[in-house]
BAMARFI-507668 format. One record per residue: residue number from 1; x, y, z of N, C-alpha, C in turn. Coordinates in Angstrom, 1 decimal, always signed. Example, Ala and Ser with C-alpha at 12.3 -4.5 7.8 and 13.67 -1.06 7.14 Angstrom:
BAMARFI-507668
<selo resi="1" n_u="+13.2" n_v="-5.7" n_w="+7.8" ca_u="+12.3" ca_v="-4.5" ca_w="+7.8" c_u="+13.2" c_v="-3.3" c_w="+7.8"/>
<selo resi="2" n_u="+12.8" n_v="-2.2" n_w="+7.1" ca_u="+13.7" ca_v="-1.1" ca_w="+7.1" c_u="+12.9" c_v="+0.0" c_w="+7.9"/>
end
This chain:
BAMARFI-507668
<selo resi="1" n_u="-17.4" n_v="-14.6" n_w="-11.4" ca_u="-18.4" ca_v="-13.8" ca_w="-10.9" c_u="-17.8" c_v="-12.7" c_w="-10.0"/>
<selo resi="2" n_u="-16.6" n_v="-12.9" n_w="-9.4" ca_u="-16.0" ca_v="-11.9" ca_w="-8.7" c_u="-15.5" c_v="-10.8" c_w="-9.6"/>
<selo resi="3" n_u="-15.1" n_v="-11.1" n_w="-10.8" ca_u="-14.7" ca_v="-10.0" ca_w="-11.7" c_u="-15.9" c_v="-9.1" c_w="-12.1"/>
<selo resi="4" n_u="-17.1" n_v="-9.6" n_w="-12.1" ca_u="-18.3" ca_v="-8.8" ca_w="-12.5" c_u="-18.4" c_v="-7.7" c_w="-11.4"/>
<selo resi="5" n_u="-18.0" n_v="-7.9" n_w="-10.2" ca_u="-18.2" ca_v="-6.9" ca_w="-9.2" c_u="-17.0" c_v="-6.0" c_w="-9.1"/>
<selo resi="6" n_u="-15.8" n_v="-6.5" n_w="-9.3" ca_u="-14.5" ca_v="-5.8" ca_w="-9.1" c_u="-14.1" c_v="-4.9" c_w="-10.3"/>
<selo resi="7" n_u="-14.4" n_v="-5.4" n_w="-11.5" ca_u="-13.9" ca_v="-4.7" ca_w="-12.7" c_u="-14.6" c_v="-3.3" c_w="-12.9"/>
<selo resi="8" n_u="-15.9" n_v="-3.1" n_w="-12.6" ca_u="-16.4" ca_v="-1.8" ca_w="-12.7" c_u="-15.8" c_v="-0.8" c_w="-11.7"/>
<selo resi="9" n_u="-15.2" n_v="-1.3" n_w="-10.6" ca_u="-14.6" ca_v="-0.3" ca_w="-9.7" c_u="-13.3" c_v="+0.3" c_w="-10.3"/>
<selo resi="10" n_u="-12.7" n_v="-0.4" n_w="-11.2" ca_u="-11.5" ca_v="+0.2" ca_w="-11.9" c_u="-11.8" c_v="+1.4" c_w="-12.7"/>
<selo resi="11" n_u="-13.0" n_v="+1.5" n_w="-13.2" ca_u="-13.4" ca_v="+2.7" ca_w="-14.0" c_u="-14.3" c_v="+3.6" c_w="-13.3"/>
<selo resi="12" n_u="-14.5" n_v="+3.5" n_w="-12.0" ca_u="-15.4" ca_v="+4.3" ca_w="-11.2" c_u="-14.7" c_v="+5.7" c_w="-11.1"/>
<selo resi="13" n_u="-15.5" n_v="+6.8" n_w="-11.1" ca_u="-14.9" ca_v="+8.1" ca_w="-10.9" c_u="-14.2" c_v="+8.3" c_w="-9.6"/>
<selo resi="14" n_u="-13.3" n_v="+9.3" n_w="-9.5" ca_u="-12.5" ca_v="+9.5" ca_w="-8.2" c_u="-13.4" c_v="+9.7" c_w="-7.0"/>
<selo resi="15" n_u="-14.6" n_v="+10.3" n_w="-7.2" ca_u="-15.5" ca_v="+10.6" ca_w="-6.1" c_u="-16.0" c_v="+9.3" c_w="-5.5"/>
<selo resi="16" n_u="-16.1" n_v="+8.3" n_w="-6.3" ca_u="-16.6" ca_v="+7.0" ca_w="-5.7" c_u="-15.5" c_v="+6.3" c_w="-5.0"/>
<selo resi="17" n_u="-14.3" n_v="+6.4" n_w="-5.6" ca_u="-13.2" ca_v="+5.6" ca_w="-5.0" c_u="-12.6" c_v="+6.4" c_w="-3.8"/>
<selo resi="18" n_u="-12.8" n_v="+7.6" n_w="-3.6" ca_u="-12.2" ca_v="+8.4" ca_w="-2.5" c_u="-12.8" c_v="+8.0" c_w="-1.2"/>
<selo resi="19" n_u="-12.0" n_v="+8.0" n_w="-0.2" ca_u="-12.4" ca_v="+7.7" ca_w="+1.2" c_u="-13.2" c_v="+8.8" c_w="+1.8"/>
<selo resi="20" n_u="-13.8" n_v="+8.6" n_w="+2.9" ca_u="-14.6" ca_v="+9.7" ca_w="+3.5" c_u="-13.8" c_v="+10.9" c_w="+4.0"/>
<selo resi="21" n_u="-12.4" n_v="+10.7" n_w="+4.2" ca_u="-11.6" ca_v="+11.8" ca_w="+4.7" c_u="-11.0" c_v="+12.6" c_w="+3.6"/>
<selo resi="22" n_u="-11.1" n_v="+12.1" n_w="+2.4" ca_u="-10.4" ca_v="+12.8" ca_w="+1.3" c_u="-11.3" c_v="+14.0" c_w="+0.8"/>
<selo resi="23" n_u="-10.6" n_v="+15.1" n_w="+0.5" ca_u="-11.3" ca_v="+16.3" ca_w="+0.1" c_u="-11.1" c_v="+16.4" c_w="-1.5"/>
<selo resi="24" n_u="-12.2" n_v="+16.3" n_w="-2.2" ca_u="-12.1" ca_v="+16.3" ca_w="-3.7" c_u="-12.3" c_v="+17.7" c_w="-4.3"/>
<selo resi="25" n_u="-12.6" n_v="+18.7" n_w="-3.4" ca_u="-12.9" ca_v="+20.0" ca_w="-4.0" c_u="-11.6" c_v="+20.9" c_w="-3.9"/>
<selo resi="26" n_u="-10.4" n_v="+20.4" n_w="-4.0" ca_u="-9.2" ca_v="+21.2" ca_w="-3.9" c_u="-9.1" c_v="+22.1" c_w="-5.1"/>
<selo resi="27" n_u="-9.6" n_v="+21.7" n_w="-6.3" ca_u="-9.5" ca_v="+22.5" ca_w="-7.5" c_u="-10.2" c_v="+23.9" c_w="-7.3"/>
<selo resi="28" n_u="-11.3" n_v="+23.8" n_w="-6.6" ca_u="-12.2" ca_v="+25.0" ca_w="-6.5" c_u="-11.6" c_v="+26.0" c_w="-5.4"/>
<selo resi="29" n_u="-10.7" n_v="+25.5" n_w="-4.6" ca_u="-10.2" ca_v="+26.4" ca_w="-3.5" c_u="-8.9" c_v="+27.1" c_w="-3.9"/>
<selo resi="30" n_u="-8.3" n_v="+26.7" n_w="-5.0" ca_u="-7.0" ca_v="+27.4" ca_w="-5.4" c_u="-7.4" c_v="+28.7" c_w="-6.2"/>
<selo resi="31" n_u="-6.8" n_v="+29.8" n_w="-5.8" ca_u="-7.1" ca_v="+31.1" ca_w="-6.6" c_u="-6.5" c_v="+31.0" c_w="-8.0"/>
<selo resi="32" n_u="-7.0" n_v="+31.6" n_w="-8.9" ca_u="-6.5" ca_v="+31.6" ca_w="-10.3" c_u="-5.1" c_v="+32.3" c_w="-10.3"/>
<selo resi="33" n_u="-4.3" n_v="+31.9" n_w="-11.2" ca_u="-2.9" ca_v="+32.5" ca_w="-11.3" c_u="-3.1" c_v="+33.9" c_w="-12.0"/>
<selo resi="34" n_u="-2.2" n_v="+34.9" n_w="-11.6" ca_u="-2.2" ca_v="+36.2" ca_w="-12.2" c_u="-1.8" c_v="+36.1" c_w="-13.7"/>
<selo resi="35" n_u="-2.2" n_v="+37.1" n_w="-14.5" ca_u="-2.0" ca_v="+37.0" ca_w="-15.9" c_u="-0.5" c_v="+37.0" c_w="-16.3"/>
<selo resi="36" n_u="+0.4" n_v="+37.6" n_w="-15.5" ca_u="+1.8" ca_v="+37.6" ca_w="-15.8" c_u="+2.4" c_v="+36.3" c_w="-15.6"/>
<selo resi="37" n_u="+1.8" n_v="+35.4" n_w="-14.8" ca_u="+2.4" ca_v="+34.1" ca_w="-14.6" c_u="+2.0" c_v="+33.1" c_w="-15.7"/>
<selo resi="38" n_u="+1.1" n_v="+33.5" n_w="-16.5" ca_u="+0.6" ca_v="+32.6" ca_w="-17.5" c_u="+1.4" c_v="+32.7" c_w="-18.8"/>
<selo resi="39" n_u="+2.5" n_v="+33.4" n_w="-18.8" ca_u="+3.4" ca_v="+33.4" ca_w="-20.0" c_u="+4.0" c_v="+32.1" c_w="-20.3"/>
<selo resi="40" n_u="+4.1" n_v="+31.7" n_w="-21.5" ca_u="+4.7" ca_v="+30.4" ca_w="-21.8" c_u="+6.2" c_v="+30.3" c_w="-21.4"/>
<selo resi="41" n_u="+6.6" n_v="+29.3" n_w="-20.9" ca_u="+7.9" ca_v="+29.1" ca_w="-20.4" c_u="+8.7" c_v="+28.4" c_w="-21.5"/>
<selo resi="42" n_u="+10.0" n_v="+28.7" n_w="-21.6" ca_u="+10.8" ca_v="+28.0" ca_w="-22.6" c_u="+11.0" c_v="+26.5" c_w="-22.3"/>
<selo resi="43" n_u="+10.9" n_v="+25.7" n_w="-23.4" ca_u="+11.0" ca_v="+24.3" ca_w="-23.2" c_u="+12.4" c_v="+23.8" c_w="-23.3"/>
<selo resi="44" n_u="+12.9" n_v="+23.0" n_w="-22.4" ca_u="+14.2" ca_v="+22.5" ca_w="-22.5" c_u="+14.3" c_v="+21.5" c_w="-23.7"/>
<selo resi="45" n_u="+15.5" n_v="+21.4" n_w="-24.3" ca_u="+15.7" ca_v="+20.6" ca_w="-25.5" c_u="+16.1" c_v="+19.1" c_w="-25.1"/>
<selo resi="46" n_u="+15.3" n_v="+18.6" n_w="-24.2" ca_u="+15.6" ca_v="+17.2" ca_w="-23.7" c_u="+14.7" c_v="+16.2" c_w="-24.4"/>
<selo resi="47" n_u="+13.8" n_v="+16.6" n_w="-25.2" ca_u="+12.9" ca_v="+15.6" ca_w="-25.9" c_u="+11.6" c_v="+15.5" c_w="-25.2"/>
<selo resi="48" n_u="+10.7" n_v="+14.8" n_w="-25.7" ca_u="+9.4" ca_v="+14.7" ca_w="-25.1" c_u="+9.4" c_v="+13.9" c_w="-23.8"/>
<selo resi="49" n_u="+8.4" n_v="+14.1" n_w="-23.0" ca_u="+8.3" ca_v="+13.4" ca_w="-21.7" c_u="+7.8" c_v="+12.0" c_w="-22.0"/>
<selo resi="50" n_u="+8.3" n_v="+11.0" n_w="-21.4" ca_u="+7.9" ca_v="+9.6" ca_w="-21.7" c_u="+6.4" c_v="+9.5" c_w="-21.3"/>
<selo resi="51" n_u="+5.7" n_v="+8.7" n_w="-22.1" ca_u="+4.3" ca_v="+8.5" ca_w="-21.8" c_u="+4.1" c_v="+7.7" c_w="-20.5"/>
<selo resi="52" n_u="+3.1" n_v="+8.0" n_w="-19.8" ca_u="+2.8" ca_v="+7.3" ca_w="-18.5" c_u="+1.8" c_v="+6.2" c_w="-18.8"/>
<selo resi="53" n_u="+2.0" n_v="+5.0" n_w="-18.5" ca_u="+1.1" ca_v="+3.9" ca_w="-18.8" c_u="+0.4" c_v="+3.6" c_w="-17.5"/>
<selo resi="54" n_u="-0.9" n_v="+3.6" n_w="-17.6" ca_u="-1.8" ca_v="+3.2" ca_w="-16.5" c_u="-2.6" c_v="+2.0" c_w="-17.0"/>
<selo resi="55" n_u="-2.3" n_v="+0.8" n_w="-16.5" ca_u="-2.9" ca_v="-0.4" ca_w="-17.0" c_u="-3.5" c_v="-1.1" c_w="-15.8"/>
<selo resi="56" n_u="-4.9" n_v="-1.0" n_w="-15.7" ca_u="-5.5" ca_v="-1.6" ca_w="-14.5" c_u="-5.4" c_v="-3.1" c_w="-14.5"/>
<selo resi="57" n_u="-5.4" n_v="-3.7" n_w="-15.7" ca_u="-5.2" ca_v="-5.2" ca_w="-15.8" c_u="-3.9" c_v="-5.6" c_w="-15.4"/>
<selo resi="58" n_u="-2.8" n_v="-4.8" n_w="-15.7" ca_u="-1.5" ca_v="-5.2" ca_w="-15.3" c_u="-1.3" c_v="-5.1" c_w="-13.8"/>
<selo resi="59" n_u="-2.0" n_v="-4.0" n_w="-13.2" ca_u="-1.9" ca_v="-3.9" ca_w="-11.8" c_u="-2.7" c_v="-5.1" c_w="-11.1"/>
<selo resi="60" n_u="-3.8" n_v="-5.4" n_w="-11.6" ca_u="-4.6" ca_v="-6.5" ca_w="-11.0" c_u="-3.8" c_v="-7.8" c_w="-11.1"/>
<selo resi="61" n_u="-3.3" n_v="-8.1" n_w="-12.3" ca_u="-2.5" ca_v="-9.4" ca_w="-12.5" c_u="-1.3" c_v="-9.4" c_w="-11.6"/>
<selo resi="62" n_u="-0.5" n_v="-8.3" n_w="-11.6" ca_u="+0.7" ca_v="-8.2" ca_w="-10.8" c_u="+0.4" c_v="-8.3" c_w="-9.3"/>
<selo resi="63" n_u="-0.6" n_v="-7.7" n_w="-8.9" ca_u="-1.0" ca_v="-7.8" ca_w="-7.4" c_u="-1.4" c_v="-9.3" c_w="-7.1"/>
<selo resi="64" n_u="-2.2" n_v="-9.9" n_w="-8.0" ca_u="-2.6" ca_v="-11.3" ca_w="-7.7" c_u="-1.4" c_v="-12.2" c_w="-7.7"/>
<selo resi="65" n_u="-0.5" n_v="-12.1" n_w="-8.7" ca_u="+0.6" ca_v="-13.0" ca_w="-8.8" c_u="+1.5" c_v="-12.8" c_w="-7.6"/>
<selo resi="66" n_u="+1.8" n_v="-11.5" n_w="-7.2" ca_u="+2.6" ca_v="-11.2" ca_w="-6.0" c_u="+2.0" c_v="-11.8" c_w="-4.8"/>
<selo resi="67" n_u="+0.7" n_v="-11.6" n_w="-4.6" ca_u="+0.0" ca_v="-12.2" ca_w="-3.4" c_u="+0.1" c_v="-13.7" c_w="-3.4"/>
<selo resi="68" n_u="-0.1" n_v="-14.3" n_w="-4.5" ca_u="+0.1" ca_v="-15.8" ca_w="-4.6" c_u="+1.5" c_v="-16.3" c_w="-4.2"/>
<selo resi="69" n_u="+2.5" n_v="-15.6" n_w="-4.7" ca_u="+3.9" ca_v="-15.9" ca_w="-4.4" c_u="+4.1" c_v="-15.8" c_w="-2.9"/>
<selo resi="70" n_u="+3.7" n_v="-14.7" n_w="-2.3" ca_u="+4.0" ca_v="-14.5" ca_w="-0.9" c_u="+3.2" c_v="-15.5" c_w="-0.1"/>
<selo resi="71" n_u="+2.0" n_v="-15.7" n_w="-0.4" ca_u="+1.2" ca_v="-16.7" ca_w="+0.4" c_u="+1.8" c_v="-18.1" c_w="+0.3"/>
<selo resi="72" n_u="+2.2" n_v="-18.5" n_w="-1.0" ca_u="+2.8" ca_v="-19.8" ca_w="-1.2" c_u="+4.1" c_v="-19.9" c_w="-0.4"/>
<selo resi="73" n_u="+4.9" n_v="-18.9" n_w="-0.4" ca_u="+6.2" ca_v="-18.9" ca_w="+0.3" c_u="+5.9" c_v="-19.1" c_w="+1.8"/>
<selo resi="74" n_u="+4.9" n_v="-18.4" n_w="+2.3" ca_u="+4.6" ca_v="-18.4" ca_w="+3.8" c_u="+4.1" c_v="-19.8" c_w="+4.1"/>
<selo resi="75" n_u="+3.3" n_v="-20.4" n_w="+3.3" ca_u="+2.7" ca_v="-21.8" ca_w="+3.6" c_u="+3.9" c_v="-22.8" c_w="+3.5"/>
<selo resi="76" n_u="+4.7" n_v="-22.7" n_w="+2.5" ca_u="+5.8" ca_v="-23.7" ca_w="+2.4" c_u="+6.8" c_v="-23.5" c_w="+3.5"/>
<selo resi="77" n_u="+7.1" n_v="-22.2" n_w="+3.8" ca_u="+8.1" ca_v="-22.0" ca_w="+4.9" c_u="+7.5" c_v="-22.4" c_w="+6.3"/>
<selo resi="78" n_u="+6.2" n_v="-22.2" n_w="+6.5" ca_u="+5.5" ca_v="-22.6" ca_w="+7.7" c_u="+5.5" c_v="-24.1" c_w="+7.9"/>
<selo resi="79" n_u="+5.3" n_v="-24.8" n_w="+6.8" ca_u="+5.4" ca_v="-26.3" ca_w="+6.9" c_u="+6.8" c_v="-26.8" c_w="+7.2"/>
<selo resi="80" n_u="+7.8" n_v="-26.1" n_w="+6.6" ca_u="+9.1" ca_v="-26.6" ca_w="+6.8" c_u="+9.5" c_v="-26.3" c_w="+8.3"/>
<selo resi="81" n_u="+9.1" n_v="-25.2" n_w="+8.8" ca_u="+9.4" ca_v="-24.9" ca_w="+10.2" c_u="+8.6" c_v="-25.8" c_w="+11.1"/>
<selo resi="82" n_u="+7.4" n_v="-26.2" n_w="+10.8" ca_u="+6.5" ca_v="-27.1" ca_w="+11.6" c_u="+7.1" c_v="-28.5" c_w="+11.7"/>
<selo resi="83" n_u="+7.9" n_v="-28.9" n_w="+10.7" ca_u="+8.5" ca_v="-30.2" ca_w="+10.7" c_u="+9.7" c_v="-30.2" c_w="+11.6"/>
<selo resi="84" n_u="+10.3" n_v="-29.1" n_w="+11.9" ca_u="+11.5" ca_v="-29.0" ca_w="+12.7" c_u="+11.2" c_v="-28.7" c_w="+14.1"/>
<selo resi="85" n_u="+10.2" n_v="-27.9" n_w="+14.4" ca_u="+9.9" ca_v="-27.4" ca_w="+15.7" c_u="+8.5" c_v="-27.9" c_w="+16.2"/>
<selo resi="86" n_u="+8.4" n_v="-28.3" n_w="+17.4" ca_u="+7.2" ca_v="-28.7" ca_w="+17.9" c_u="+6.2" c_v="-27.6" c_w="+18.3"/>
<selo resi="87" n_u="+4.9" n_v="-27.9" n_w="+18.4" ca_u="+3.9" ca_v="-26.9" ca_w="+18.7" c_u="+4.2" c_v="-26.3" c_w="+20.1"/>
<selo resi="88" n_u="+4.6" n_v="-27.2" n_w="+21.0" ca_u="+4.9" ca_v="-26.7" ca_w="+22.4" c_u="+6.1" c_v="-25.7" c_w="+22.4"/>
<selo resi="89" n_u="+7.1" n_v="-25.9" n_w="+21.6" ca_u="+8.2" ca_v="-25.0" ca_w="+21.5" c_u="+7.8" c_v="-23.6" c_w="+21.0"/>
<selo resi="90" n_u="+6.9" n_v="-23.7" n_w="+19.9" ca_u="+6.4" ca_v="-22.4" ca_w="+19.3" c_u="+5.6" c_v="-21.6" c_w="+20.3"/>
<selo resi="91" n_u="+4.8" n_v="-22.4" n_w="+21.1" ca_u="+3.9" ca_v="-21.7" ca_w="+22.1" c_u="+4.8" c_v="-21.1" c_w="+23.2"/>
<selo resi="92" n_u="+5.8" n_v="-21.8" n_w="+23.7" ca_u="+6.6" ca_v="-21.2" ca_w="+24.7" c_u="+7.4" c_v="-20.0" c_w="+24.2"/>
<selo resi="93" n_u="+7.9" n_v="-20.1" n_w="+23.0" ca_u="+8.7" ca_v="-18.9" ca_w="+22.4" c_u="+7.7" c_v="-17.7" c_w="+22.2"/>
<selo resi="94" n_u="+6.5" n_v="-18.0" n_w="+21.7" ca_u="+5.5" ca_v="-16.9" ca_w="+21.6" c_u="+5.1" c_v="-16.3" c_w="+22.9"/>
<selo resi="95" n_u="+5.0" n_v="-17.1" n_w="+24.0" ca_u="+4.7" ca_v="-16.5" ca_w="+25.3" c_u="+5.8" c_v="-15.7" c_w="+25.8"/>
<selo resi="96" n_u="+7.0" n_v="-16.1" n_w="+25.6" ca_u="+8.2" ca_v="-15.4" ca_w="+26.1" c_u="+8.3" c_v="-14.0" c_w="+25.4"/>
<selo resi="97" n_u="+8.1" n_v="-14.1" n_w="+24.1" ca_u="+8.2" ca_v="-12.8" ca_w="+23.3" c_u="+7.0" c_v="-11.9" c_w="+23.7"/>
<selo resi="98" n_u="+5.8" n_v="-12.4" n_w="+23.9" ca_u="+4.7" ca_v="-11.6" ca_w="+24.4" c_u="+5.0" c_v="-10.9" c_w="+25.7"/>
<selo resi="99" n_u="+5.6" n_v="-11.7" n_w="+26.7" ca_u="+5.9" ca_v="-11.1" ca_w="+28.0" c_u="+7.0" c_v="-10.1" c_w="+27.9"/>
<selo resi="100" n_u="+8.0" n_v="-10.3" n_w="+27.0" ca_u="+9.1" ca_v="-9.4" ca_w="+26.8" c_u="+8.5" c_v="-8.0" c_w="+26.3"/>
<selo resi="101" n_u="+7.6" n_v="-8.1" n_w="+25.3" ca_u="+7.0" ca_v="-6.8" ca_w="+24.8" c_u="+6.2" c_v="-6.1" c_w="+25.9"/>
<selo resi="102" n_u="+5.4" n_v="-6.9" n_w="+26.6" ca_u="+4.6" ca_v="-6.3" ca_w="+27.7" c_u="+5.5" c_v="-5.7" c_w="+28.8"/>
<selo resi="103" n_u="+6.6" n_v="-6.3" n_w="+29.1" ca_u="+7.5" ca_v="-5.8" ca_w="+30.1" c_u="+8.2" c_v="-4.5" c_w="+29.6"/>
<selo resi="104" n_u="+8.6" n_v="-4.5" n_w="+28.3" ca_u="+9.2" ca_v="-3.4" ca_w="+27.7" c_u="+8.3" c_v="-2.2" c_w="+27.6"/>
<selo resi="105" n_u="+7.0" n_v="-2.4" n_w="+27.5" ca_u="+6.0" ca_v="-1.4" ca_w="+27.4" c_u="+5.9" c_v="-0.6" c_w="+28.8"/>
<selo resi="106" n_u="+6.3" n_v="-1.3" n_w="+29.9" ca_u="+6.2" ca_v="-0.6" ca_w="+31.2" c_u="+7.3" c_v="+0.4" c_w="+31.3"/>
<selo resi="107" n_u="+8.5" n_v="+0.2" n_w="+30.6" ca_u="+9.6" ca_v="+1.1" ca_w="+30.8" c_u="+9.9" c_v="+2.0" c_w="+29.6"/>
<selo resi="108" n_u="+9.4" n_v="+1.7" n_w="+28.4" ca_u="+9.7" ca_v="+2.6" ca_w="+27.3" c_u="+8.4" c_v="+3.4" c_w="+27.0"/>
<selo resi="109" n_u="+8.6" n_v="+4.7" n_w="+27.0" ca_u="+7.4" ca_v="+5.6" ca_w="+26.7" c_u="+7.2" c_v="+5.6" c_w="+25.2"/>
<selo resi="110" n_u="+5.9" n_v="+5.9" n_w="+24.8" ca_u="+5.6" ca_v="+5.9" ca_w="+23.4" c_u="+6.3" c_v="+7.0" c_w="+22.6"/>
<selo resi="111" n_u="+6.7" n_v="+8.1" n_w="+23.3" ca_u="+7.4" ca_v="+9.2" ca_w="+22.7" c_u="+8.9" c_v="+9.1" c_w="+22.6"/>
<selo resi="112" n_u="+9.4" n_v="+7.9" n_w="+23.0" ca_u="+10.9" ca_v="+7.8" ca_w="+23.0" c_u="+11.5" c_v="+7.6" c_w="+21.7"/>
<selo resi="113" n_u="+10.7" n_v="+7.3" n_w="+20.6" ca_u="+11.3" ca_v="+7.2" ca_w="+19.3" c_u="+11.5" c_v="+5.7" c_w="+18.9"/>
<selo resi="114" n_u="+11.2" n_v="+4.8" n_w="+19.7" ca_u="+11.4" ca_v="+3.4" ca_w="+19.3" c_u="+10.2" c_v="+2.9" c_w="+18.6"/>
end
């Protein structure tokens, strides 16, 4: 059922997929090229340009598999760490790190480049 809603988005025009801040009228703003620049340019003898493959199914499957691998690794790694370290230790370490970042924010300005 989820595919019924997501698959049509893959073929939606760019105006639908564009965010509110994107300007889609850039083609109308460029001035036309002068006639002398429209002369054909010599083609290098390197052969044809390789075809560009745009496969929405490959992107969807690759993204899904990658997400599953990362999530699975995080769950398994978290379980392994939870067997070695107590909840109290994790809480104390998290509190110390939080206080360290809060303390560093007092002395490091946002424009310092860190």
